[in-house]
C-alpha beads as a LAMMPS data file, in Angstrom:
LAMMPS data file: protein, C-alpha beads

89 atoms
88 bonds

1 atom types
1 bond types

-500.0 500.0 xlo xhi
-500.0 500.0 ylo yhi
-500.0 500.0 zlo zhi

Masses

1 110.0

Atoms # bond

1 1 1 -272.029 -154.254 -427.216
2 1 1 -275.030 -151.966 -427.057
3 1 1 -277.031 -152.113 -423.851
4 1 1 -280.619 -150.882 -423.740
5 1 1 -283.809 -151.563 -421.877
6 1 1 -287.155 -152.152 -423.518
7 1 1 -290.406 -153.488 -422.155
8 1 1 -293.604 -155.167 -423.258
9 1 1 -296.987 -155.880 -421.752
10 1 1 -297.981 -159.460 -420.903
11 1 1 -301.374 -160.204 -422.449
12 1 1 -304.160 -162.403 -420.990
13 1 1 -302.788 -165.649 -422.471
14 1 1 -299.210 -164.863 -421.431
15 1 1 -298.246 -163.590 -424.867
16 1 1 -295.691 -160.820 -425.267
17 1 1 -294.737 -158.912 -428.385
18 1 1 -290.956 -158.742 -428.635
19 1 1 -290.065 -155.087 -429.297
20 1 1 -288.693 -154.335 -432.778
21 1 1 -285.291 -153.209 -431.477
22 1 1 -284.929 -156.490 -429.581
23 1 1 -286.008 -158.554 -432.618
24 1 1 -283.375 -156.733 -434.673
25 1 1 -280.645 -157.510 -432.136
26 1 1 -281.704 -161.176 -432.016
27 1 1 -281.987 -161.387 -435.795
28 1 1 -285.496 -162.853 -435.636
29 1 1 -288.560 -162.132 -437.699
30 1 1 -291.994 -163.577 -438.373
31 1 1 -291.981 -167.372 -437.994
32 1 1 -288.564 -167.603 -436.329
33 1 1 -288.225 -169.252 -432.944
34 1 1 -286.704 -167.903 -429.749
35 1 1 -285.490 -169.812 -426.689
36 1 1 -285.915 -168.718 -423.088
37 1 1 -282.934 -169.532 -420.877
38 1 1 -283.955 -169.320 -417.228
39 1 1 -281.280 -168.967 -414.542
40 1 1 -282.826 -168.232 -411.165
41 1 1 -284.911 -165.104 -411.591
42 1 1 -283.077 -164.021 -414.748
43 1 1 -284.347 -164.938 -418.218
44 1 1 -282.399 -164.549 -421.458
45 1 1 -284.208 -164.598 -424.803
46 1 1 -282.052 -165.874 -427.658
47 1 1 -282.484 -166.746 -431.314
48 1 1 -283.142 -170.519 -431.216
49 1 1 -281.136 -171.267 -434.372
50 1 1 -278.118 -169.312 -433.146
51 1 1 -278.346 -170.899 -429.708
52 1 1 -278.583 -174.421 -431.162
53 1 1 -275.460 -173.768 -433.247
54 1 1 -273.573 -172.468 -430.214
55 1 1 -274.524 -175.563 -428.197
56 1 1 -273.470 -177.850 -431.059
57 1 1 -270.149 -176.038 -431.450
58 1 1 -269.482 -176.377 -427.718
59 1 1 -270.335 -180.087 -427.764
60 1 1 -268.123 -180.672 -430.800
61 1 1 -265.167 -178.727 -429.389
62 1 1 -262.035 -180.872 -429.600
63 1 1 -263.649 -183.613 -431.707
64 1 1 -261.707 -182.711 -434.864
65 1 1 -258.427 -183.335 -433.046
66 1 1 -259.667 -186.722 -431.859
67 1 1 -260.472 -187.566 -435.489
68 1 1 -256.992 -186.516 -436.621
69 1 1 -258.210 -183.385 -438.397
70 1 1 -255.645 -180.819 -437.314
71 1 1 -255.261 -178.749 -440.498
72 1 1 -257.302 -177.576 -443.470
73 1 1 -255.316 -180.090 -445.543
74 1 1 -256.465 -182.928 -443.264
75 1 1 -260.083 -181.885 -443.820
76 1 1 -259.586 -181.590 -447.597
77 1 1 -258.042 -185.067 -447.685
78 1 1 -260.966 -186.524 -445.731
79 1 1 -263.454 -184.898 -448.119
80 1 1 -261.543 -186.282 -451.114
81 1 1 -261.588 -189.765 -449.613
82 1 1 -265.315 -189.547 -448.928
83 1 1 -266.016 -188.374 -452.494
84 1 1 -264.002 -191.282 -453.898
85 1 1 -266.041 -193.710 -451.796
86 1 1 -269.287 -192.146 -453.065
87 1 1 -268.122 -192.388 -456.696
88 1 1 -267.280 -196.082 -456.298
89 1 1 -270.828 -196.931 -455.191

Bonds

1 1 1 2
2 1 2 3
3 1 3 4
4 1 4 5
5 1 5 6
6 1 6 7
7 1 7 8
8 1 8 9
9 1 9 10
10 1 10 11
11 1 11 12
12 1 12 13
13 1 13 14
14 1 14 15
15 1 15 16
16 1 16 17
17 1 17 18
18 1 18 19
19 1 19 20
20 1 20 21
21 1 21 22
22 1 22 23
23 1 23 24
24 1 24 25
25 1 25 26
26 1 26 27
27 1 27 28
28 1 28 29
29 1 29 30
30 1 30 31
31 1 31 32
32 1 32 33
33 1 33 34
34 1 34 35
35 1 35 36
36 1 36 37
37 1 37 38
38 1 38 39
39 1 39 40
40 1 40 41
41 1 41 42
42 1 42 43
43 1 43 44
44 1 44 45
45 1 45 46
46 1 46 47
47 1 47 48
48 1 48 49
49 1 49 50
50 1 50 51
51 1 51 52
52 1 52 53
53 1 53 54
54 1 54 55
55 1 55 56
56 1 56 57
57 1 57 58
58 1 58 59
59 1 59 60
60 1 60 61
61 1 61 62
62 1 62 63
63 1 63 64
64 1 64 65
65 1 65 66
66 1 66 67
67 1 67 68
68 1 68 69
69 1 69 70
70 1 70 71
71 1 71 72
72 1 72 73
73 1 73 74
74 1 74 75
75 1 75 76
76 1 76 77
77 1 77 78
78 1 78 79
79 1 79 80
80 1 80 81
81 1 81 82
82 1 82 83
83 1 83 84
84 1 84 85
85 1 85 86
86 1 86 87
87 1 87 88
88 1 88 89
């Protein structure tokens, strides 16, 4: 993990340009969205798409076991069953 410090000036309307090195680390470019995670007086800026996926993965943790999907074969069988149902419609 590379640690570095960068800074930016807050403009009149509260806008800040995210420094290029930070954008590269976050994997964001023009039109992408970032999320601000505030914890006390600390703020983390994260790539919104990556953060949403991490939250979803955390929420879904353990759900495959509850559905009886323990192995790759279980998943393949479920997909086959779903495809058969679609073909019969």
